C-alpha positions in Angstrom: 4.0 -9.1 -12.6 5.5 -9.0 -9.2 4.5 -6.6 -6.3 6.5 -3.4 -6.1 9.6 -3.3 -4.1 9.4 -1.4 -0.7 10.9 2.0 -0.8 9.9 3.2 -4.2 8.6 6.8 -4.7 4.8 6.8 -4.3 4.0 7.5 -7.9 6.2 4.6 -9.2 4.4 2.4 -6.5 1.0 3.5 -7.4 1.6 3.0 -11.3 2.8 -0.4 -10.2 -0.4 -1.3 -8.3 -2.3 0.1 -11.3 -0.5 -2.2 -13.7 -1.2 -5.2 -11.4 -4.7 -4.2 -11.1 -5.3 -3.8 -15.0 -3.9 -7.3 -15.3 -6.3 -8.5 -12.7 -3.1 -9.7 -10.5 -3.5 -11.1 -7.4 -0.4 -9.5 -6.0 -2.2 -6.2 -6.1 -3.5 -6.8 -2.6 0.5 -7.3 -1.5 1.6 -4.1 -3.6 -1.1 -1.9 -1.8 0.3 -3.3 1.7 3.6 -2.0 0.8 2.1 1.8 -0.1 0.2 1.5 3.1 3.1 0.8 5.0 4.8 4.0 3.4 2.1 6.2 3.3 1.7 9.1 5.5 -1.1 9.7 7.7 -2.8 12.5 5.6 -3.2 9.9 3.0 -4.9 7.0 4.7 -8.2 7.7 3.7 -7.1 7.0 -0.1 -5.4 3.5 1.1 -8.4 2.8 2.8 -10.8 3.4 0.0 -8.2 1.2 -2.5 -8.2 -1.5 0.2 -11.9 -1.8 0.3 -12.3 -1.6 -4.0 -9.5 -4.5 -4.1 -11.1 -6.2 -1.3 -14.5 -6.4 -3.2 -12.6 -7.4 -6.4 -13.5 -4.1 -7.9 -10.6 -3.1 -9.7 -12.0 -0.8 -12.1 -13.0 1.4 -9.3 -9.6 0.6 -7.5 -8.0 1.8 -10.7 -10.1 5.2 -10.7 -9.2 5.8 -7.4 -5.6 5.6 -8.2 -6.0 7.6 -11.2 -7.9 10.5 -8.9 -5.1 10.3 -6.5 -2.5 10.7 -9.1 -4.4 13.8 -10.6 -4.9 15.4 -7.2 -1.5 14.8 -5.4 1.4 16.0 -6.9 3.7 13.4 -5.0 1.7 10.3 -6.6 1.9 11.4 -10.0 5.7 12.5 -10.1 7.5 9.7 -10.9 10.8 11.3 -10.0 9.7 11.9 -6.5 
């Protein structure tokens, strides 16, 4: 599975990142980089937490962080955004 393309809506990018993590795909770090580059400053704490989990190869924790982000942030859960 390839890393998400730049410019995708946040919800789609997070869903793609979640799928990469679920598959244990090494492209997860690259996908997170694309998300980080497009993320507004109000969400940087979420990206930082994801980065720490991915750096530690704790993909289960990263998936849980994505799930929490999607549940708490309407833009992250709206695939049409």
